py3Dmol code that shows the C-alpha trace and the ligand (Angstrom):
import py3Dmol

protein = """\
ATOM      1  CA  MET A   1     102.790  86.726 125.913  1.00  0.00           C
ATOM      2  CA  TYR A   2     103.269  86.753 122.149  1.00  0.00           C
ATOM      3  CA  ILE A   3     105.066  89.474 120.286  1.00  0.00           C
ATOM      4  CA  MET A   4     103.494  90.941 117.171  1.00  0.00           C
ATOM      5  CA  ASP A   5     106.677  91.206 115.152  1.00  0.00           C
ATOM      6  CA  GLY A   6     106.602  94.242 112.878  1.00  0.00           C
ATOM      7  CA  LYS A   7     110.077  93.606 111.533  1.00  0.00           C
ATOM      8  CA  GLU A   8     109.227  90.160 110.215  1.00  0.00           C
ATOM      9  CA  THR A   9     105.726  91.131 109.026  1.00  0.00           C
ATOM     10  CA  SER A  10     107.066  94.178 107.181  1.00  0.00           C
ATOM     11  CA  ARG A  11     109.788  92.045 105.579  1.00  0.00           C
ATOM     12  CA  GLU A  12     107.144  89.702 104.161  1.00  0.00           C
ATOM     13  CA  LEU A  13     105.037  92.626 102.953  1.00  0.00           C
ATOM     14  CA  LYS A  14     108.032  94.292 101.285  1.00  0.00           C
ATOM     15  CA  GLU A  15     109.058  91.036  99.599  1.00  0.00           C
ATOM     16  CA  ALA A  16     105.550  90.653  98.134  1.00  0.00           C
ATOM     17  CA  LEU A  17     105.578  94.290  96.974  1.00  0.00           C
ATOM     18  CA  LYS A  18     108.979  93.855  95.333  1.00  0.00           C
ATOM     19  CA  MET A  19     107.564  91.014  93.237  1.00  0.00           C
ATOM     20  CA  GLN A  20     104.542  93.152  92.307  1.00  0.00           C
ATOM     21  CA  VAL A  21     106.726  96.115  91.329  1.00  0.00           C
ATOM     22  CA  LYS A  22     108.816  93.877  89.054  1.00  0.00           C
ATOM     23  CA  GLU A  23     105.674  93.087  87.052  1.00  0.00           C
ATOM     24  CA  LEU A  24     104.693  96.735  86.530  1.00  0.00           C
ATOM     25  CA  PRO A  25     105.359  98.397  83.158  1.00  0.00           C
ATOM     26  CA  SER A  26     107.528 101.102  84.783  1.00  0.00           C
ATOM     27  CA  LYS A  27     108.962 102.038  88.172  1.00  0.00           C
ATOM     28  CA  PRO A  28     106.556 103.792  90.573  1.00  0.00           C
ATOM     29  CA  LYS A  29     107.957 107.105  91.822  1.00  0.00           C
ATOM     30  CA  LEU A  30     107.639 108.803  95.207  1.00  0.00           C
ATOM     31  CA  PHE A  31     108.349 112.515  95.574  1.00  0.00           C
ATOM     32  CA  VAL A  32     109.226 113.689  99.085  1.00  0.00           C
ATOM     33  CA  ILE A  33     109.329 117.296 100.250  1.00  0.00           C
ATOM     34  CA  LEU A  34     111.529 117.885 103.290  1.00  0.00           C
ATOM     35  CA  VAL A  35     111.538 121.381 104.805  1.00  0.00           C
ATOM     36  CA  GLY A  36     114.287 122.461 107.223  1.00  0.00           C
ATOM     37  CA  ASP A  37     116.971 120.596 109.140  1.00  0.00           C
ATOM     38  CA  ASP A  38     115.080 118.586 111.764  1.00  0.00           C
ATOM     39  CA  PRO A  39     117.429 115.619 112.430  1.00  0.00           C
ATOM     40  CA  ALA A  40     114.593 113.132 113.130  1.00  0.00           C
ATOM     41  CA  SER A  41     112.799 114.114 109.890  1.00  0.00           C
ATOM     42  CA  LYS A  42     116.037 113.658 107.939  1.00  0.00           C
ATOM     43  CA  ILE A  43     116.459 110.149 109.387  1.00  0.00           C
ATOM     44  CA  TYR A  44     112.840 109.237 108.564  1.00  0.00           C
ATOM     45  CA  VAL A  45     113.180 110.489 104.987  1.00  0.00           C
ATOM     46  CA  ALA A  46     116.476 108.634 104.483  1.00  0.00           C
ATOM     47  CA  SER A  47     114.941 105.365 105.706  1.00  0.00           C
ATOM     48  CA  LYS A  48     111.893 105.859 103.439  1.00  0.00           C
ATOM     49  CA  GLU A  49     114.182 106.434 100.438  1.00  0.00           C
ATOM     50  CA  LYS A  50     116.242 103.347 101.283  1.00  0.00           C
ATOM     51  CA  ALA A  51     113.131 101.164 101.638  1.00  0.00           C
ATOM     52  CA  CYS A  52     111.740 102.447  98.312  1.00  0.00           C
ATOM     53  CA  LYS A  53     114.949 101.638  96.469  1.00  0.00           C
ATOM     54  CA  ALA A  54     115.147  98.141  97.975  1.00  0.00           C
ATOM     55  CA  CYS A  55     111.660  97.504  96.637  1.00  0.00           C
ATOM     56  CA  GLY A  56     112.279  98.859  93.115  1.00  0.00           C
ATOM     57  CA  ILE A  57     110.463 102.156  93.747  1.00  0.00           C
ATOM     58  CA  GLU A  58     112.093 105.419  92.706  1.00  0.00           C
ATOM     59  CA  ALA A  59     112.327 108.064  95.417  1.00  0.00           C
ATOM     60  CA  LEU A  60     113.194 111.686  94.866  1.00  0.00           C
ATOM     61  CA  THR A  61     113.567 114.131  97.768  1.00  0.00           C
ATOM     62  CA  LEU A  62     113.361 117.883  97.450  1.00  0.00           C
ATOM     63  CA  CYS A  63     115.058 119.593 100.428  1.00  0.00           C
ATOM     64  CA  LEU A  64     113.824 123.126 101.068  1.00  0.00           C
ATOM     65  CA  PRO A  65     115.305 125.578 103.607  1.00  0.00           C
ATOM     66  CA  ALA A  66     113.497 126.140 106.924  1.00  0.00           C
ATOM     67  CA  ASP A  67     112.609 129.717 105.919  1.00  0.00           C
ATOM     68  CA  VAL A  68     110.943 128.723 102.624  1.00  0.00           C
ATOM     69  CA  SER A  69     107.548 130.384 102.146  1.00  0.00           C
ATOM     70  CA  GLN A  70     104.288 128.432 102.250  1.00  0.00           C
ATOM     71  CA  LYS A  71     103.610 129.522  98.665  1.00  0.00           C
ATOM     72  CA  GLU A  72     106.893 128.028  97.465  1.00  0.00           C
ATOM     73  CA  VAL A  73     106.048 124.683  99.114  1.00  0.00           C
ATOM     74  CA  ILE A  74     102.569 124.689  97.569  1.00  0.00           C
ATOM     75  CA  ASP A  75     104.029 125.626  94.164  1.00  0.00           C
ATOM     76  CA  GLU A  76     106.304 122.562  94.351  1.00  0.00           C
ATOM     77  CA  ILE A  77     103.333 120.351  95.240  1.00  0.00           C
ATOM     78  CA  GLU A  78     101.342 121.744  92.311  1.00  0.00           C
ATOM     79  CA  LYS A  79     104.248 121.022  89.954  1.00  0.00           C
ATOM     80  CA  ALA A  80     104.445 117.456  91.274  1.00  0.00           C
ATOM     81  CA  ASN A  81     100.647 117.065  90.936  1.00  0.00           C
ATOM     82  CA  LYS A  82     100.990 117.830  87.207  1.00  0.00           C
ATOM     83  CA  ASP A  83     104.129 115.744  86.655  1.00  0.00           C
ATOM     84  CA  LYS A  84     102.967 112.404  85.199  1.00  0.00           C
ATOM     85  CA  SER A  85     106.261 110.706  86.153  1.00  0.00           C
ATOM     86  CA  ILE A  86     105.459 111.260  89.882  1.00  0.00           C
ATOM     87  CA  ASN A  87     102.918 108.834  91.346  1.00  0.00           C
ATOM     88  CA  ALA A  88     103.001 109.719  95.022  1.00  0.00           C
ATOM     89  CA  ILE A  89     103.704 112.867  97.042  1.00  0.00           C
ATOM     90  CA  LEU A  90     104.779 112.924 100.691  1.00  0.00           C
ATOM     91  CA  VAL A  91     105.333 116.091 102.700  1.00  0.00           C
ATOM     92  CA  GLN A  92     107.457 115.172 105.715  1.00  0.00           C
ATOM     93  CA  LEU A  93     105.827 116.540 108.875  1.00  0.00           C
ATOM     94  CA  PRO A  94     106.156 118.550 111.039  1.00  0.00           C
ATOM     95  CA  LEU A  95     106.594 121.715 108.985  1.00  0.00           C
ATOM     96  CA  PRO A  96     108.085 124.926 110.430  1.00  0.00           C
ATOM     97  CA  ASP A  97     105.630 127.056 112.433  1.00  0.00           C
ATOM     98  CA  HIS A  98     105.144 129.727 109.739  1.00  0.00           C
ATOM     99  CA  ILE A  99     103.686 127.117 107.358  1.00  0.00           C
ATOM    100  CA  ASN A 100     100.109 125.910 107.748  1.00  0.00           C
ATOM    101  CA  GLU A 101     100.178 122.116 107.454  1.00  0.00           C
ATOM    102  CA  LYS A 102      96.496 121.887 106.577  1.00  0.00           C
ATOM    103  CA  ASP A 103      96.889 124.262 103.610  1.00  0.00           C
ATOM    104  CA  VAL A 104      99.930 122.354 102.370  1.00  0.00           C
ATOM    105  CA  ILE A 105      98.212 118.955 102.663  1.00  0.00           C
ATOM    106  CA  ALA A 106      95.134 120.330 100.890  1.00  0.00           C
ATOM    107  CA  ALA A 107      97.297 121.147  97.855  1.00  0.00           C
ATOM    108  CA  ILE A 108      98.189 117.466  97.272  1.00  0.00           C
ATOM    109  CA  ASP A 109      96.272 115.668  94.525  1.00  0.00           C
ATOM    110  CA  PRO A 110      94.213 113.021  96.435  1.00  0.00           C
ATOM    111  CA  MET A 111      95.306 110.415  93.849  1.00  0.00           C
ATOM    112  CA  LYS A 112      98.952 111.061  94.862  1.00  0.00           C
ATOM    113  CA  ASP A 113      98.260 111.528  98.597  1.00  0.00           C
ATOM    114  CA  VAL A 114     100.429 108.642  99.784  1.00  0.00           C
ATOM    115  CA  ASP A 115      99.921 109.482 103.489  1.00  0.00           C
ATOM    116  CA  GLY A 116      96.128 109.543 103.098  1.00  0.00           C
ATOM    117  CA  LEU A 117      95.879 112.938 104.798  1.00  0.00           C
ATOM    118  CA  THR A 118      93.754 114.955 102.367  1.00  0.00           C
ATOM    119  CA  SER A 119      90.124 115.506 103.282  1.00  0.00           C
ATOM    120  CA  ALA A 120      89.151 113.465 100.200  1.00  0.00           C
ATOM    121  CA  ASN A 121      90.969 110.368 101.478  1.00  0.00           C
ATOM    122  CA  GLN A 122      90.010 110.867 105.133  1.00  0.00           C
ATOM    123  CA  GLY A 123      86.394 111.308 103.964  1.00  0.00           C
ATOM    124  CA  LYS A 124      86.537 108.065 101.982  1.00  0.00           C
ATOM    125  CA  LEU A 125      87.822 106.256 105.056  1.00  0.00           C
ATOM    126  CA  PHE A 126      84.955 107.676 107.106  1.00  0.00           C
ATOM    127  CA  MET A 127      82.456 106.632 104.420  1.00  0.00           C
ATOM    128  CA  GLY A 128      83.942 103.120 104.145  1.00  0.00           C
ATOM    129  CA  GLN A 129      85.011 103.748 100.519  1.00  0.00           C
ATOM    130  CA  ASN A 130      88.297 102.719  98.907  1.00  0.00           C
ATOM    131  CA  GLY A 131      90.953 105.403  99.205  1.00  0.00           C
ATOM    132  CA  LEU A 132      94.490 105.939 100.419  1.00  0.00           C
ATOM    133  CA  VAL A 133      94.713 105.051 104.112  1.00  0.00           C
ATOM    134  CA  PRO A 134      97.387 106.646 106.371  1.00  0.00           C
ATOM    135  CA  CYS A 135     100.404 104.334 106.610  1.00  0.00           C
ATOM    136  CA  THR A 136     100.657 103.832 110.384  1.00  0.00           C
ATOM    137  CA  PRO A 137      97.009 102.828 110.982  1.00  0.00           C
ATOM    138  CA  LYS A 138      97.219 100.613 107.904  1.00  0.00           C
ATOM    139  CA  GLY A 139     100.327  98.979 109.355  1.00  0.00           C
ATOM    140  CA  VAL A 140      98.561  98.311 112.666  1.00  0.00           C
ATOM    141  CA  MET A 141      95.657  96.644 110.825  1.00  0.00           C
ATOM    142  CA  HIS A 142      98.141  94.449 108.924  1.00  0.00           C
ATOM    143  CA  LEU A 143      99.582  93.311 112.259  1.00  0.00           C
ATOM    144  CA  PHE A 144      96.110  92.415 113.589  1.00  0.00           C
ATOM    145  CA  GLU A 145      95.515  90.391 110.439  1.00  0.00           C
ATOM    146  CA  LYS A 146      98.878  88.637 110.473  1.00  0.00           C
ATOM    147  CA  TYR A 147      98.450  87.618 114.127  1.00  0.00           C
ATOM    148  CA  ASN A 148      94.791  86.594 113.732  1.00  0.00           C
ATOM    149  CA  VAL A 149      93.485  89.240 116.096  1.00  0.00           C
ATOM    150  CA  ASP A 150      89.744  89.221 115.429  1.00  0.00           C
ATOM    151  CA  LEU A 151      88.432  92.609 116.549  1.00  0.00           C
ATOM    152  CA  THR A 152      84.748  91.642 116.313  1.00  0.00           C
ATOM    153  CA  GLY A 153      82.967  92.556 119.516  1.00  0.00           C
ATOM    154  CA  LYS A 154      86.202  93.480 121.288  1.00  0.00           C
ATOM    155  CA  ASN A 155      86.362  96.535 123.524  1.00  0.00           C
ATOM    156  CA  ALA A 156      89.160  98.590 121.977  1.00  0.00           C
ATOM    157  CA  LEU A 157      90.739 101.809 123.162  1.00  0.00           C
ATOM    158  CA  VAL A 158      92.723 104.087 120.863  1.00  0.00           C
ATOM    159  CA  ILE A 159      94.720 106.653 122.837  1.00  0.00           C
ATOM    160  CA  GLY A 160      95.460 109.670 120.635  1.00  0.00           C
ATOM    161  CA  ARG A 161      93.237 111.423 118.089  1.00  0.00           C
ATOM    162  CA  SER A 162      95.618 112.751 115.423  1.00  0.00           C
ATOM    163  CA  LEU A 163      94.665 112.696 111.741  1.00  0.00           C
ATOM    164  CA  LEU A 164      97.822 110.699 111.072  1.00  0.00           C
ATOM    165  CA  VAL A 165      97.227 107.886 113.576  1.00  0.00           C
ATOM    166  CA  GLY A 166      94.462 107.907 116.208  1.00  0.00           C
ATOM    167  CA  LYS A 167      91.356 108.984 114.281  1.00  0.00           C
ATOM    168  CA  PRO A 168      91.885 106.888 111.143  1.00  0.00           C
ATOM    169  CA  LEU A 169      92.873 103.861 113.222  1.00  0.00           C
ATOM    170  CA  ALA A 170      89.711 104.143 115.328  1.00  0.00           C
ATOM    171  CA  ILE A 171      87.618 104.120 112.125  1.00  0.00           C
ATOM    172  CA  LEU A 172      89.513 101.126 110.687  1.00  0.00           C
ATOM    173  CA  MET A 173      88.986  99.190 113.930  1.00  0.00           C
ATOM    174  CA  LEU A 174      85.320 100.173 113.991  1.00  0.00           C
ATOM    175  CA  ASN A 175      85.007  98.868 110.424  1.00  0.00           C
ATOM    176  CA  LYS A 176      86.314  95.538 111.774  1.00  0.00           C
ATOM    177  CA  ASN A 177      83.480  95.533 114.315  1.00  0.00           C
ATOM    178  CA  ALA A 178      85.386  96.529 117.447  1.00  0.00           C
ATOM    179  CA  THR A 179      83.587  98.660 120.019  1.00  0.00           C
ATOM    180  CA  VAL A 180      85.945 101.614 119.884  1.00  0.00           C
ATOM    181  CA  THR A 181      86.666 104.304 122.477  1.00  0.00           C
ATOM    182  CA  ILE A 182      89.051 107.173 121.721  1.00  0.00           C
ATOM    183  CA  ALA A 183      91.042 108.772 124.544  1.00  0.00           C
ATOM    184  CA  HIS A 184      93.078 111.989 124.422  1.00  0.00           C
ATOM    185  CA  SER A 185      94.802 114.503 126.689  1.00  0.00           C
ATOM    186  CA  LYS A 186      91.515 115.638 128.242  1.00  0.00           C
ATOM    187  CA  THR A 187      90.357 112.100 129.074  1.00  0.00           C
ATOM    188  CA  LYS A 188      89.843 111.877 132.847  1.00  0.00           C
ATOM    189  CA  ASN A 189      89.752 108.192 133.714  1.00  0.00           C
ATOM    190  CA  LEU A 190      92.398 106.610 131.509  1.00  0.00           C
ATOM    191  CA  LYS A 191      93.353 103.876 133.992  1.00  0.00           C
ATOM    192  CA  GLU A 192      89.719 102.769 134.503  1.00  0.00           C
ATOM    193  CA  LEU A 193      89.117 102.855 130.748  1.00  0.00           C
ATOM    194  CA  CYS A 194      92.212 100.762 130.063  1.00  0.00           C
ATOM    195  CA  LEU A 195      91.256  98.157 132.665  1.00  0.00           C
ATOM    196  CA  GLY A 196      88.003  97.479 130.801  1.00  0.00           C
ATOM    197  CA  MET A 197      89.662  96.919 127.429  1.00  0.00           C
ATOM    198  CA  ASP A 198      90.491  93.856 125.338  1.00  0.00           C
ATOM    199  CA  VAL A 199      92.670  95.858 122.943  1.00  0.00           C
ATOM    200  CA  ILE A 200      94.648  99.054 123.631  1.00  0.00           C
ATOM    201  CA  VAL A 201      96.519 101.095 121.039  1.00  0.00           C
ATOM    202  CA  SER A 202      98.660 103.912 122.385  1.00  0.00           C
ATOM    203  CA  ALA A 203      99.598 106.735 119.983  1.00  0.00           C
ATOM    204  CA  VAL A 204     100.506 109.491 122.418  1.00  0.00           C
ATOM    205  CA  GLY A 205     104.258 110.089 122.350  1.00  0.00           C
ATOM    206  CA  LYS A 206     104.874 109.899 126.112  1.00  0.00           C
ATOM    207  CA  PRO A 207     106.837 107.093 127.808  1.00  0.00           C
ATOM    208  CA  LYS A 208     104.967 105.068 130.445  1.00  0.00           C
ATOM    209  CA  THR A 209     101.546 106.269 129.311  1.00  0.00           C
ATOM    210  CA  ILE A 210     100.527 102.647 129.937  1.00  0.00           C
ATOM    211  CA  THR A 211     101.806 100.986 133.107  1.00  0.00           C
ATOM    212  CA  ALA A 212     101.167  97.485 134.489  1.00  0.00           C
ATOM    213  CA  ASP A 213      98.446  98.618 136.944  1.00  0.00           C
ATOM    214  CA  MET A 214      96.376  99.927 133.991  1.00  0.00           C
ATOM    215  CA  VAL A 215      96.150  96.626 132.135  1.00  0.00           C
ATOM    216  CA  LYS A 216      94.132  93.463 132.817  1.00  0.00           C
ATOM    217  CA  GLU A 217      95.537  89.974 132.064  1.00  0.00           C
ATOM    218  CA  GLY A 218      95.221  88.938 128.431  1.00  0.00           C
ATOM    219  CA  THR A 219      95.042  92.422 126.892  1.00  0.00           C
ATOM    220  CA  ILE A 220      96.307  92.957 123.351  1.00  0.00           C
ATOM    221  CA  ILE A 221      98.504  96.048 123.129  1.00  0.00           C
ATOM    222  CA  VAL A 222      99.839  97.992 120.168  1.00  0.00           C
ATOM    223  CA  ASP A 223     102.433 100.619 121.006  1.00  0.00           C
ATOM    224  CA  VAL A 224     102.651 103.279 118.287  1.00  0.00           C
ATOM    225  CA  GLY A 225     104.639 105.782 120.353  1.00  0.00           C
ATOM    226  CA  ILE A 226     108.222 106.694 119.548  1.00  0.00           C
ATOM    227  CA  ASN A 227     110.092 108.458 122.329  1.00  0.00           C
ATOM    228  CA  ARG A 228     113.810 109.151 122.556  1.00  0.00           C
ATOM    229  CA  ILE A 229     115.313 108.811 126.023  1.00  0.00           C
ATOM    230  CA  HIS A 230     119.078 109.314 126.397  1.00  0.00           C
ATOM    231  CA  GLY A 231     119.677 108.082 122.860  1.00  0.00           C
ATOM    232  CA  THR A 232     117.417 105.016 123.069  1.00  0.00           C
ATOM    233  CA  ILE A 233     113.979 104.649 121.570  1.00  0.00           C
ATOM    234  CA  VAL A 234     111.062 103.535 123.714  1.00  0.00           C
ATOM    235  CA  GLY A 235     107.322 103.404 123.129  1.00  0.00           C
ATOM    236  CA  ASP A 236     104.418 104.664 125.238  1.00  0.00           C
ATOM    237  CA  VAL A 237     104.113 101.386 127.117  1.00  0.00           C
ATOM    238  CA  ASP A 238     106.199 100.339 130.120  1.00  0.00           C
ATOM    239  CA  TYR A 239     107.106  97.233 128.138  1.00  0.00           C
ATOM    240  CA  LEU A 240     109.104  95.397 130.794  1.00  0.00           C
ATOM    241  CA  ASN A 241     106.279  95.389 133.336  1.00  0.00           C
ATOM    242  CA  VAL A 242     103.254  95.419 131.019  1.00  0.00           C
ATOM    243  CA  SER A 243     104.234  92.735 128.500  1.00  0.00           C
ATOM    244  CA  PRO A 244     103.957  89.738 130.919  1.00  0.00           C
ATOM    245  CA  LYS A 245     100.237  90.569 131.342  1.00  0.00           C
ATOM    246  CA  CYS A 246      99.500  90.777 127.609  1.00  0.00           C
ATOM    247  CA  ALA A 247      98.121  88.166 125.231  1.00  0.00           C
ATOM    248  CA  ARG A 248      99.916  90.017 122.454  1.00  0.00           C
ATOM    249  CA  ILE A 249     102.052  93.138 122.287  1.00  0.00           C
ATOM    250  CA  THR A 250     104.157  95.068 119.773  1.00  0.00           C
ATOM    251  CA  PRO A 251     107.726  95.943 120.806  1.00  0.00           C
ATOM    252  CA  VAL A 252     109.389  99.328 120.253  1.00  0.00           C
ATOM    253  CA  PRO A 253     111.487  99.317 118.151  1.00  0.00           C
ATOM    254  CA  GLY A 254     110.493  96.513 115.790  1.00  0.00           C
ATOM    255  CA  GLY A 255     106.706  96.853 116.011  1.00  0.00           C
ATOM    256  CA  VAL A 256     104.646  99.521 114.286  1.00  0.00           C
ATOM    257  CA  GLY A 257     107.617 101.527 112.925  1.00  0.00           C
ATOM    258  CA  PRO A 258     108.692  99.017 110.236  1.00  0.00           C
ATOM    259  CA  MET A 259     105.019  98.448 109.323  1.00  0.00           C
ATOM    260  CA  THR A 260     104.583 102.183 108.642  1.00  0.00           C
ATOM    261  CA  ILE A 261     107.426 102.106 106.120  1.00  0.00           C
ATOM    262  CA  ALA A 262     106.117  98.939 104.437  1.00  0.00           C
ATOM    263  CA  CYS A 263     102.651 100.504 104.141  1.00  0.00           C
ATOM    264  CA  LEU A 264     104.161 103.638 102.623  1.00  0.00           C
ATOM    265  CA  LEU A 265     105.595 101.436  99.867  1.00  0.00           C
ATOM    266  CA  GLU A 266     102.229  99.702  99.539  1.00  0.00           C
ATOM    267  CA  ASN A 267     100.536 103.082  99.128  1.00  0.00           C
ATOM    268  CA  VAL A 268     103.051 104.236  96.483  1.00  0.00           C
ATOM    269  CA  VAL A 269     102.216 101.108  94.460  1.00  0.00           C
ATOM    270  CA  GLU A 270      98.500 101.751  95.059  1.00  0.00           C
ATOM    271  CA  CYS A 271      98.867 105.345  93.766  1.00  0.00           C
ATOM    272  CA  TYR A 272     100.699 104.057  90.697  1.00  0.00           C
ATOM    273  CA  LYS A 273      98.032 101.446  89.959  1.00  0.00           C
ATOM    274  CA  MET A 274      95.198 103.950  90.413  1.00  0.00           C
ATOM    275  CA  GLN A 275      96.837 106.356  87.986  1.00  0.00           C
ATOM    276  CA  LYS A 276      97.572 103.631  85.425  1.00  0.00           C
ATOM    277  CA  GLU A 277      94.187 101.992  86.114  1.00  0.00           C
ATOM    278  CA  ILE A 278      95.784  98.619  86.900  1.00  0.00           C
ATOM    279  CA  GLU A 279      93.712  96.272  89.070  1.00  0.00           C
TER     280      GLU A 279
END
"""
ligand_1 = """\
48
LIG
P 100.170 113.854 118.066
O 99.581 114.470 116.859
O 101.053 114.645 118.956
O 98.974 113.226 118.919
C 99.157 112.744 120.204
C 97.811 112.423 120.809
O 98.019 111.972 122.134
C 96.863 113.623 120.886
O 95.587 113.260 120.413
C 96.849 113.973 122.380
O 95.607 114.464 122.825
C 97.087 112.606 122.992
N 97.649 112.709 124.337
C 98.672 113.509 124.765
N 98.893 113.308 126.063
C 97.995 112.409 126.484
C 97.716 111.790 127.729
N 98.435 112.091 128.827
N 96.728 110.890 127.799
C 96.004 110.573 126.715
N 96.220 111.106 125.489
C 97.201 112.004 125.386
O 101.043 112.584 117.666
P 100.884 111.485 116.478
O 101.433 112.030 115.230
O 99.523 110.903 116.492
O 101.915 110.404 117.032
C 101.753 109.800 118.300
C 102.992 109.020 118.658
O 103.186 108.009 117.676
C 104.299 109.820 118.653
O 105.167 109.269 119.603
C 104.861 109.585 117.265
O 106.271 109.722 117.227
C 104.462 108.152 117.068
N 104.337 107.749 115.673
C 104.894 106.555 115.368
C 104.808 106.082 114.086
C 105.417 104.768 113.780
O 105.623 104.465 112.629
N 105.678 103.937 114.795
C 104.161 106.830 113.102
C 103.545 108.044 113.460
C 103.649 108.482 114.759
P 95.012 115.904 122.336
O 94.439 115.650 120.966
O 93.991 116.219 123.333
O 96.179 116.851 122.305
"""
view = py3Dmol.view(width=600, height=400)
view.addModel(protein, "pdb")
view.setStyle({"model": 0}, {"cartoon": {"style": "trace"}})
view.addModel(ligand_1, "xyz")
view.setStyle({"model": 1}, {"stick": {}})
view.zoomTo()
view.show()
């Protein structure tokens, strides 16, 4: 069993980005909108800010109260769209229930859509055109590349179909010639499906979604899930019992999480370059 080390891979990626940023005529700038007091969201935003700064990227966070109106959030996005000093806009999800996430995302200028969530960028991904790709799926593809996982002809299962992770990842893997199946909460035969797979990516958010009896010897597993149990973080995979059967596996923590942050930085630089028309 070989670990696909997201900590080390993200460190290399961030080092390379830092060098690139140094060569740019000015500092790229990320604008983050954080609504409400969700503790997990606050931690995520703080770690994104810290990673930006370490890489020479400016990060500015606007904290809005939980009862802010949808119009006020969209007004802030529209201001940031027009502000030439801002290269990338990130709205930290989830938003409070009274705000429609789709409407908020739709307000982001696709050229500044650092999470790749607008229909323009998701459409480009679907069409195989260059655009901004969501950070987590991009991070998973970096790990496949770093660890020489050739997806050509492999039977691959993506569990989860969110716009943030599952769907875009399935398309990226398809573009690398995997034979891709997508599973979700209504899928009936998950165990049988898993047993026929060469590659499994779990992006569900439930511990022990994948147990040892569901996996054949030599499977490659990517665990995207983040679950908090009594103060510790675990993935979707029963790592202790599943990992001995795997050819490769990502740990949680230290797998996909750090890659997501590194790819966010990569996307900020990509936004900057697109706007400045730098190759
Ligand atoms: P999400 O929007 O809640 O999507 C979860 C998906 O899992 C849905 O498509 C759902 O199916 C499916 N699902 C739920 N129960 C299932 C079951 N028993 N069997 C099969 N599929 C099932 O979540 P997300 O934003 O994609 O995130 C997924 C997980 O990844 C979460 O734990 C999240 O914290 C984590 N995450 C990690 C990173 C990172 O950097 N490591 C980044 C983003 C997200 P339906 O569509 O039918 O409801």
